[in-house]
N, C-alpha and C positions, 0 to 999 in steps of 0.2 A: 467509431472512435474506440480505441483500445488504450488501456492503462496498464503498464507493466512496471516492474521494479524489482529491487533486491533489498533484503534486510541484512544489515551488517552490524557488527559491534563497532564501538568507537575506534578500535584498532584495525578495522577494515576486514575482519574475518566474517564470512557469511554465517547465517543462522539457519542451517537446513533442518526442515521438519520440526522446528521447535517454536516458531513464532506463528501467531494468528494475525491475519491482516483483515480488517473490517473496512468496507467502503461505505461511507455515509454521505447523505446530502449535507450541505452547509447548515441545514436546520436540524441535523442529528437523526434523520430517518435512515434506518439500515437499508442498504441496497444489496450488498452481498458480503460474504466473508469466506476465507479459505486459509488453510495452513500454508506455510512456505514450502517450496519444493526442495529437491535435493541440493540445489545451489543457493538456497535462501531466496528464491525468486517467487514472484506472484504475478498473476495475469487476470485482469478483468476485461473481458471482451464485449464489444457492442454496447458500451455505456453511452449515455446521453452527454451532450456537450454542455455541461453545467458545472458550477463549482462543487467540489467534493471535499470531504475530510477523510484521510486515512488514519485509522486507529490501529496501532500495532502493539500486541502484548506478547510477552514471553516470560516464562518462569525465571526468576532471578534478575529480571530487568525492569526498569520503570516503564510504564506505558508511554508510548510516543504518539503524538498527534501531529499530522502535517496536512495543511490545506493545499489543495491542488485545483486550480481553475482551468477546466478544459473548454470553457466557452469560446475561446479564440484559437483553439488548436485544431489540427487535422491529423489524421493517420493514427500513429501510436505515440503516446507520451510515456517517457521513462522517468522513474523517480527512485532514487536511492534513499533508504531510511536507515539512519544510524541510531543504535540503542546504547 
């Protein structure tokens, strides 16, 4: 199972290289974290099929949390995050 997405502003512009995306279990345990790529994208590969929380931070923006349940999905899940 893979989880991919893109971090954008409320106006739809991507946030390349400036946001950090943290993947946590629904209980708050850190699984992985990474900065956004050149297109504001992020990729978490080979994650377990369980509920997660994405926590996204970027200077000048409020922290955003988004719950993502991968327990019933297959392949790759894609999530857009708006800050």
